[in-house]
C-alpha positions in Angstrom: 37.2 -63.6 9.8 38.5 -65.6 12.7 35.0 -66.7 13.8 34.1 -67.7 10.2 37.3 -69.8 9.8 36.7 -71.5 13.2 33.2 -72.5 12.0 34.7 -74.4 9.0 37.9 -75.7 10.6 37.9 -79.5 10.1 39.4 -79.9 13.6 36.1 -78.5 15.1 34.3 -81.6 14.1 36.6 -83.9 15.9 36.4 -85.1 19.5 32.6 -85.4 19.5 32.0 -81.7 18.5 29.1 -81.2 16.0 30.7 -80.0 12.7 29.3 -76.8 11.1 28.0 -77.8 7.6 26.4 -74.4 6.8 27.3 -70.9 7.9 25.1 -67.8 7.1 27.0 -64.5 7.1 24.6 -61.6 7.2 24.7 -57.9 7.6 23.6 -54.5 6.3 24.0 -53.8 2.6 27.5 -52.4 2.0 28.9 -54.0 5.2 31.4 -56.1 3.3 29.9 -59.6 3.4 31.0 -60.8 0.0 34.6 -59.5 0.5 34.9 -61.2 3.8 33.4 -64.5 2.5 35.8 -64.6 -0.5 38.8 -63.7 1.7 37.8 -66.5 4.2 37.4 -69.0 1.3 40.9 -68.1 0.1 42.4 -68.5 3.5 40.6 -71.8 4.1 41.9 -73.2 0.8 45.4 -72.0 1.7 45.1 -74.1 4.8 44.2 -77.2 2.8 40.7 -77.5 4.2 38.9 -77.7 0.8 41.1 -79.8 -1.6 37.9 -80.5 -3.7 37.7 -76.8 -4.6 35.5 -73.8 -4.1 32.3 -73.1 -6.0 31.1 -69.5 -6.1 27.6 -68.5 -7.0 25.9 -65.1 -7.0 22.3 -65.5 -6.3 21.3 -61.9 -7.1 18.8 -62.1 -4.2 17.9 -58.5 -4.2 17.7 -57.9 -8.0 14.4 -57.8 -9.8 15.0 -61.4 -11.1 16.8 -63.3 -8.4 18.3 -66.7 -9.1 16.0 -69.6 -8.1 17.0 -72.7 -6.4 16.6 -74.7 -9.6 18.8 -72.2 -11.5 21.4 -72.3 -8.8 21.6 -76.1 -8.9 22.1 -75.9 -12.7 25.0 -73.5 -12.3 26.6 -75.6 -9.6 26.3 -78.8 -11.5 27.9 -77.3 -14.5 30.7 -76.0 -12.2 31.2 -79.5 -11.0 31.7 -80.7 -14.5 28.3 -82.0 -15.5 27.6 -81.5 -19.2 24.5 -79.3 -19.9 22.6 -82.1 -21.6 23.0 -84.2 -18.5 21.5 -81.6 -16.2 17.9 -82.8 -15.3 14.8 -80.7 -15.1 13.3 -79.8 -11.7 14.6 -79.0 -8.3 14.4 -82.5 -6.8 16.1 -84.2 -9.7 18.9 -81.6 -9.8 19.3 -81.6 -6.1 19.7 -85.4 -6.1 22.3 -85.2 -8.8 24.1 -82.3 -7.1 24.5 -84.3 -3.8 25.6 -87.4 -5.7 28.3 -85.5 -7.7 29.4 -83.7 -4.5 29.8 -87.1 -2.8 31.9 -88.4 -5.6 34.0 -85.3 -5.7 34.5 -85.7 -2.0 35.7 -89.3 -2.3 38.1 -88.5 -5.2 39.5 -85.0 -4.2 38.2 -84.1 -0.8 35.9 -81.5 0.8 34.3 -78.8 -1.3 33.2 -75.3 -0.2 30.1 -73.8 -1.9 29.9 -70.1 -1.5 26.3 -68.9 -2.2 26.5 -65.1 -2.3 23.7 -62.5 -1.9 20.8 -64.7 -0.9 17.5 -63.1 0.0 15.5 -66.1 1.2 16.0 -69.6 2.5 14.3 -71.0 -0.6 17.2 -69.9 -2.7 19.7 -71.9 -0.8 17.9 -74.8 0.9 18.4 -77.1 -2.1 22.1 -76.3 -2.1 22.7 -78.0 1.3 25.5 -80.6 0.9 24.4 -84.1 1.6 28.0 -85.2 2.4 29.3 -84.2 5.9 32.7 -83.3 4.4 31.4 -80.4 2.4 30.5 -76.9 3.6 28.1 -74.3 2.4 28.7 -70.6 3.1 25.8 -68.2 2.5 25.9 -64.4 2.5 22.7 -62.4 2.9 21.4 -59.0 4.0 19.0 -60.9 6.2 19.5 -63.5 8.9 18.5 -67.0 7.7 17.7 -68.9 10.9 15.6 -71.4 8.9 18.7 -73.1 7.5 19.9 -74.6 10.7 23.2 -72.7 10.0 25.8 -71.2 12.1 24.6 -67.6 12.1 27.3 -64.9 11.9 26.4 -61.2 11.8 28.9 -58.7 10.4 29.1 -55.3 12.1 30.6 -52.1 10.8 34.3 -51.5 11.1 36.1 -50.1 14.1 37.3 -46.5 13.9 40.9 -47.8 13.5 39.9 -50.2 10.8 38.0 -47.5 8.9 41.0 -45.2 9.1 43.3 -48.0 7.7 40.8 -48.7 4.9 40.9 -45.0 3.8 44.7 -44.8 3.9 45.2 -48.1 2.2 42.8 -47.2 -0.7 44.6 -43.9 -1.4 48.0 -45.5 -1.2 47.0 -48.3 -3.6 46.1 -45.7 -6.2 49.1 -43.6 -5.4 51.8 -44.8 -3.0 52.8 -41.3 -2.3 49.3 -40.1 -1.3 49.6 -39.3 2.4 46.4 -37.2 2.8 44.8 -39.5 5.3 47.9 -39.5 7.5 48.4 -35.8 7.1 44.8 -35.0 8.0 44.2 -37.7 10.6 41.5 -35.7 12.5 39.6 -35.0 9.3 39.9 -38.6 8.2 38.4 -39.7 11.5 35.5 -37.4 10.8 35.0 -38.9 7.3 35.1 -42.4 8.8 32.5 -41.4 11.4 30.2 -39.7 8.9 30.4 -42.8 6.7 29.1 -44.8 9.7 32.2 -47.0 9.5 30.4 -48.8 6.7 32.9 -50.4 4.2 30.9 -49.4 1.1 30.6 -45.8 2.2 34.3 -45.7 3.1 35.3 -47.1 -0.3 33.2 -44.5 -2.0 34.7 -41.8 0.1 38.2 -43.1 -0.8 37.2 -43.2 -4.5 36.1 -39.5 -4.3 39.5 -38.6 -2.9 41.4 -40.7 -5.5 39.4 -39.1 -8.3 40.2 -35.6 -7.1 43.9 -35.5 -6.0 43.5 -31.8 -5.0 40.6 -32.5 -2.6 41.6 -32.2 1.0 40.2 -34.8 3.4 38.8 -31.9 5.5 36.9 -30.7 2.4 35.3 -34.2 2.0 34.5 -34.2 5.8 32.8 -30.9 5.4 30.7 -32.2 2.5 29.6 -35.1 4.6 28.7 -32.9 7.6 25.1 -32.2 6.7 23.3 -35.3 7.9 20.3 -35.2 5.6 22.4 -34.7 2.4 25.0 -37.2 3.3 23.8 -40.0 1.1 23.8 -37.7 -1.9 27.6 -37.3 -1.4 28.3 -41.0 -1.0 28.1 -41.8 -4.7 31.1 -42.2 -6.9 29.2 -42.7 -10.2 29.5 -46.5 -10.0 28.5 -47.2 -6.5 26.0 -45.5 -4.2 25.0 -46.2 -0.6 21.5 -45.1 -1.3 21.2 -47.6 -4.2 22.5 -50.3 -1.9 19.8 -49.5 0.7 17.2 -49.3 -2.0 17.6 -53.0 -2.7 16.9 -53.9 0.9 14.0 -51.4 1.2 12.2 -52.5 -1.9 11.9 -56.0 -0.5 10.1 -54.9 2.7 6.5 -55.4 3.4 4.4 -52.2 3.6 4.3 -52.2 7.4 8.0 -52.8 7.7 8.8 -50.0 5.2 6.5 -47.6 7.1 8.1 -48.4 10.5 11.6 -48.0 9.1 10.7 -44.5 7.8 9.1 -43.5 11.1 12.0 -44.9 13.2 14.3 -42.7 11.2 12.5 -39.6 12.5 12.8 -40.5 16.2 15.2 -38.4 18.3 18.1 -39.9 20.1 20.3 -42.8 19.2 17.9 -45.5 20.4 14.1 -46.1 20.3 12.2 -48.0 22.9 9.3 -50.2 22.1 7.1 -47.7 23.8 8.3 -44.8 21.6 8.0 -47.0 18.5 4.4 -47.7 19.4 3.7 -44.0 19.7 5.3 -43.3 16.3 3.1 -45.9 14.6 -0.1 -44.8 16.5 -1.1 -48.5 16.7 -2.6 -50.0 19.8 -0.2 -52.9 19.9 3.6 -52.6 20.0 5.1 -53.4 16.5 7.3 -56.2 17.9 6.9 -58.5 14.9 7.7 -55.7 12.5 10.8 -54.7 14.5 11.9 -58.3 14.5 11.5 -58.5 10.7 13.6 -55.3 10.3 16.2 -56.7 12.6 16.4 -59.9 10.6 17.0 -57.6 7.5 19.8 -55.8 9.5 18.0 -52.5 8.9 17.3 -52.1 12.6 19.7 -53.3 15.3 19.2 -54.2 19.0 20.0 -51.4 21.3 21.6 -51.3 24.7 18.9 -53.3 26.4 15.9 -55.5 25.8 13.1 -53.5 24.1 15.5 -50.9 22.7 16.3 -50.6 19.1 18.7 -48.5 17.0 19.4 -47.5 13.4 22.7 -47.2 11.7 23.4 -43.5 11.0 23.3 -44.0 7.2 20.1 -46.0 7.5 18.6 -43.2 9.5 19.6 -40.7 6.8 18.1 -43.0 4.2 14.8 -43.2 6.0 14.7 -39.4 6.5 15.4 -39.0 2.8 12.4 -41.2 1.9 10.1 -39.2 4.1 11.2 -35.8 2.8 11.0 -36.8 -0.8 7.2 -37.2 -0.9 4.5 -34.9 0.5 2.3 -37.7 1.8 5.2 -39.3 3.6 6.2 -36.0 5.1 2.7 -35.5 6.5 2.7 -39.0 7.8 6.0 -38.3 9.5 4.8 -35.1 11.1 1.8 -36.8 12.6 4.1 -39.5 14.0 6.4 -37.0 15.5 3.4 -35.2 17.0 2.2 -38.4 18.6 5.6 -39.2 20.0 6.1 -35.7 21.4 2.7 -35.8 23.0 3.5 -39.1 24.7 6.9 -37.7 25.8 5.2 -34.7 27.4 2.7 -36.9 29.3 5.4 -39.4 30.4 8.0 -36.8 31.4 5.3 -34.8 33.3 4.4 -37.9 35.2 8.1 -38.6 36.0 8.6 -35.0 37.1 5.5 -35.3 39.4 7.0 -38.3 41.0 10.4 -36.7 41.5 8.7 -33.6 43.1 6.1 -35.6 45.1 5.9 -35.1 48.9 3.9 -37.1 51.5 0.4 -35.9 51.9 0.0 -35.0 48.2 -2.0 -37.1 45.8 0.0 -40.1 44.5 1.3 -39.4 40.9 0.2 -41.8 38.3 2.4 -44.1 36.0 5.5 -44.3 38.2 5.3 -46.0 41.5 8.4 -44.5 43.0 11.4 -42.2 42.4 13.6 -45.0 41.2 11.2 -46.1 38.5 10.8 -42.5 37.3 14.5 -41.9 37.2 15.1 -45.2 35.4 12.6 -44.2 32.7 14.1 -40.7 32.4 17.6 -42.1 32.2 16.7 -44.6 29.5 14.8 -42.0 27.4 17.1 -39.0 28.1 18.7 -38.7 24.6 15.3 -39.0 22.9 13.7 -36.5 25.3 16.5 -33.9 24.8 16.4 -34.5 21.1 12.6 -34.0 21.0 12.9 -30.6 22.8 15.0 -29.4 19.8 11.8 -29.7 17.7 10.7 -26.5 19.5 12.3 -24.6 16.6 9.5 -25.9 14.4 6.2 -24.0 14.7 4.1 -27.1 14.5 5.8 -28.8 17.5 6.9 -25.7 19.5 4.2 -25.7 22.2 4.6 -29.4 23.3 8.4 -29.2 23.0 8.5 -26.2 25.4 6.3 -28.0 27.8 8.6 -31.0 27.6 11.6 -28.8 28.3 9.9 -27.6 31.5 9.3 -31.2 32.6 13.0 -32.1 32.1 14.5 -29.2 34.0 14.4 -30.7 37.4 15.6 -34.1 36.3 18.6 -32.8 34.3 19.6 -30.7 37.3 19.3 -33.7 39.6 21.5 -35.9 37.3 23.9 -33.0 36.6 23.5 -33.2 32.9 24.4 -29.6 32.5 25.1 -29.5 28.8 21.7 -31.1 28.1 20.1 -28.6 30.5 21.6 -25.7 28.6 20.5 -27.2 25.2 17.0 -27.8 26.4 16.6 -24.3 27.9 18.0 -22.6 24.8 15.6 -24.5 22.5 12.6 -23.6 24.8 13.8 -20.0 24.9 13.9 -19.6 21.1 10.5 -21.1 20.7 8.9 -19.1 23.4 10.3 -15.9 22.0 9.2 -16.7 18.5 5.7 -17.4 19.8 5.5 -14.2 21.8 5.0 -16.2 25.0 6.5 -13.8 27.6 5.8 -16.1 30.5 7.3 -19.1 28.8 10.3 -17.0 27.7 10.9 -15.8 31.3 10.7 -19.4 32.5 13.2 -20.5 29.8 15.6 -17.7 30.8 15.4 -18.9 34.4 16.1 -22.5 33.5 19.0 -21.5 31.3 20.4 -19.4 34.1 20.2 -22.4 36.5 21.9 -24.7 34.0 24.7 -22.2 33.4 25.2 -21.7 37.1 25.5 -25.4 37.7 27.9 -25.7 34.8 30.2 -23.1 36.5 29.6 -20.5 33.8 29.0 -17.9 36.5 29.1 -14.6 34.6 26.8 -15.9 31.9 24.5 -17.2 34.6 24.3 -13.9 36.4 23.5 -12.0 33.2 20.9 -14.6 32.2 19.2 -14.7 35.6 19.1 -10.9 35.9 17.3 -10.8 32.6 14.9 -13.5 33.8 14.3 -11.5 37.0 13.3 -8.4 35.0 10.8 -10.5 33.0 9.2 -12.1 36.0 8.9 -8.7 37.8 7.3 -7.2 34.8 4.8 -10.0 34.6 4.1 -9.7 38.3 5.0 -13.4 38.9 6.2 -13.2 42.5 6.8 -16.9 43.0 9.0 -17.2 39.9 10.7 -13.9 40.8 11.6 -15.4 44.3 12.9 -18.6 42.7 15.2 -16.6 40.4 16.5 -14.5 43.4 17.6 -17.8 45.1 19.6 -19.0 42.0 20.9 -15.5 41.3 22.1 -15.4 44.9 24.0 -18.7 44.4 25.6 -17.4 41.2 26.6 -14.1 42.9 28.3 -16.1 45.7 30.1 -18.1 43.1 31.4 -14.9 41.7 32.7 -13.7 45.1 30.0 -11.0 45.4 29.0 -12.2 48.9 27.1 -9.1 50.1 25.0 -9.0 47.0 24.4 -12.8 47.4 23.1 -12.2 51.0 20.7 -9.5 49.8 19.4 -11.7 47.0 18.7 -14.7 49.3 17.0 -12.4 51.8 14.8 -11.0 49.1 13.9 -14.5 48.0 13.0 -15.5 51.6 10.8 -12.4 52.1 9.0 -13.0 48.8 8.3 -16.6 49.6 7.1 -15.7 53.1 4.8 -13.1 51.6 3.1 -15.5 49.2 3.0 -18.3 51.8 5.3 -20.7 50.0 6.8 -22.7 52.8 9.0 -24.9 50.6 10.4 -21.9 48.8 11.0 -20.1 52.1 12.9 -23.2 53.4 15.1 -23.2 50.4 15.8 -19.5 50.7 16.7 -19.9 54.4 19.1 -22.7 53.4 20.8 -20.6 50.7 20.9 -17.6 52.9 22.7 -19.7 55.5 25.3 -20.8 53.0 26.2 -17.2 51.9 26.2 -16.0 55.6 28.7 -18.7 56.3 30.9 -17.5 53.4 30.5 -14.0 54.8 32.0 -15.2 58.1 28.7 -14.7 60.0 28.7 -18.2 61.4 26.1 -18.0 64.1 23.6 -16.3 61.8 24.4 -19.0 59.2 23.7 -21.8 61.8 20.4 -20.2 62.7 19.3 -19.8 59.1 20.3 -23.4 58.2 18.5 -24.8 61.3 15.4 -22.9 60.2 15.7 -24.4 56.7 16.0 -27.9 58.2 13.0 -27.5 60.4 10.9 -26.1 57.6 11.8 -29.0 55.3 11.0 -31.5 58.1 7.6 -29.8 58.6 6.9 -30.0 54.9 7.9 -33.6 54.7 10.5 -32.8 52.0 12.9 -35.4 53.1 15.5 -35.0 50.3 15.9 -31.3 50.9 16.0 -32.0 54.6 19.1 -34.1 53.9 20.6 -31.2 51.9 19.9 -28.9 54.9 21.6 -31.3 57.3 24.8 -31.3 55.1 24.8 -27.5 54.8 24.3 -27.2 58.5 27.3 -29.5 59.1 29.6 -27.2 57.2 28.5 -24.2 59.3 28.9 -26.2 62.5 32.4 -27.2 61.5 33.2 -23.5 60.9 32.1 -22.9 64.5 34.3 -25.8 65.8 31.3 -27.9 67.0 32.8 -31.2 65.6 30.6 -33.7 67.4 27.5 -31.9 66.0 29.1 -32.0 62.6 29.4 -35.7 62.7 25.8 -36.2 63.8 24.5 -33.8 61.1 26.6 -35.6 58.4 25.1 -39.0 59.6 21.6 -37.6 59.2 22.4 -36.3 55.8 24.1 -39.5 54.6 21.1 -41.5 55.6 18.7 -39.4 53.6 21.0 -39.0 50.5 21.5 -42.7 50.3 17.8 -43.3 50.6 17.3 -41.2 47.5 20.3 -42.5 45.7 21.6 -38.9 45.5 25.3 -39.8 44.9 26.5 -36.2 44.4 25.0 -35.2 47.7 26.4 -38.4 49.3 29.8 -37.4 48.0 29.5 -33.9 49.4 28.5 -35.1 52.8 31.3 -37.7 53.0 33.8 -35.0 52.0 32.5 -32.8 54.8 32.7 -35.7 57.2 36.3 -36.3 56.1 37.2 -32.7 56.9 35.6 -33.0 60.3 37.7 -36.2 61.1 40.8 -34.5 59.8 40.2 -31.5 62.1 40.3 -34.0 65.0 43.4 -35.8 63.7 41.4 -38.9 62.9 43.3 -39.3 59.7 42.5 -43.0 58.9 38.8 -42.2 59.2 39.2 -39.0 57.2 41.0 -40.8 54.4 38.3 -43.5 54.2 35.6 -40.8 54.0 37.5 -39.0 51.1 37.8 -42.3 49.2 34.1 -43.1 49.7 33.3 -39.5 48.6 35.3 -40.0 45.4 33.3 -43.2 44.6 30.0 -41.4 45.3 30.9 -38.4 43.2 31.8 -40.7 40.3 28.4 -42.3 40.5 26.9 -38.8 40.6 28.6 -37.7 37.3 31.0 -35.3 39.1 34.5 -36.4 37.9 36.2 -33.1 39.0 34.9 -33.5 42.6 35.8 -37.2 42.6 39.4 -36.2 41.6 39.5 -33.6 44.3 38.4 -36.2 46.9 41.0 -38.7 45.8 43.7 -36.0 45.9 42.7 -35.1 49.4 42.9 -38.8 50.4 46.4 -39.0 48.9 47.6 -36.2 51.2 46.8 -38.5 54.1 48.4 -41.6 52.8 50.9 -43.0 55.4 
């Protein structure tokens, strides 16, 4: 309300500032525009800003028969004291008299505030503009009205704290002793969240609790948990969120209504212009249509340019429209299939770029790793959400292929929970389809994600099952790959001898099939477990072999990883100068690839080497730099460990 009051503050027009004659307050249906406008009008009058009075007019802009500009002028003239028989016919004549009467009122009593509520178009209010600079016009609308030359103020949903207070206040007004919101604060927070912090939805939720004194807040939260059925619950017999959205939807042009429905089906919290184009199936991006939906507050701007988002309840409303009609359901399924197909192509191209090595054909679409990672980062929520469509027979195949494209990226960025969710969805779909090879691959990916998430015993069980499936299928390359990950998990579990055997088997299998890159990785993993086994010289030999093979293959990133692992074995052997040199090589490569987790690991290793030599200032600096790198690499636990180590060296 503060911004609205500042707009109409008479002091703002002094000292050369341009006064605000018109303000347009807009927002989603049910957001509380009218309540805020009325409250602001009362506050402004209380401050003595409008001694000439306030005129309130409901324009019914979204009803079947909205108030016209001519009708609005008649009502305002009568509100200003003009007798009905003296009200002329026609917009121009009424407008002239309206401005004349306002000017006279201004001279006699002072400024007047005209509050035109619920406008749906500029034409409804253009004739209401005050001719006298003392007066002010406040318009509320579900759509933005930039054509009026007004101060545009958009109203957002409430904060979680404000929503909680609204619920508690509503119950205590009905019964001062009703403490259910305070007593069930966590459930109340869930109700507020599931209402999308929309005032209308919250008021309906409060009314449902008031009407049923025996209903626990947790019970209402449970009733609102099912997303698709949420709008059916938000109806108290007098008010309905769905009915409020219906009024906005019915005024949309056909292309706008179609795009709103399709956007509601998109996975993730945001939709890029590229994804929106795929949903529509049109050759050109629907930019103008998105802008129109934005002006109507049915679609909001996302986290960056070219990104859009829907309020949760608008998304539920759009889904409800689609599921209610067979033809719209089929339209929606075709749109989802188009989007999923595009996601598969784009994610495969990004994965090709991440896995590209010099000498191979240049991948299309993404010019470098940074561009591929930037796209994957921006689309991650949508991509992970689309994989969940694997549970639907119609979309299972592409969704499983998408899951395979994302596995390397999610591992790289350390999004372990997403990796587990993606692998589980692919696993269920492959099993249902009888795709034994796909199922084995999904078990492998799930095991990798579990191992990285430090769920070691689950990872071992999962990887063992994947190993059996690959062996039964005779897929030696995938079997070798699983042996390497299983070896890491076994080492994490403290089963070092078994880990050594697993990595040796992986190395031998990769050698047998002529997979140099796989062999290099197995040598590296073998070196790590040999180091844990105390077989330091063997570890150094294995890690040196891994480094050389990665160099020969042109796999620069994995070469950097090998340098770091080698530095740890060299430190165990007391060869400190070689440790520092190896860490330097590793840091150069990790930073080149913007691998912040690897950078953190190497800086931590370098800190340990400096500490071994009593170079404590250098060691502390390395630990602090490692903490920063770990934080960038989504590794908060490792960052905390590095800071704690630095603290031990604080003078």
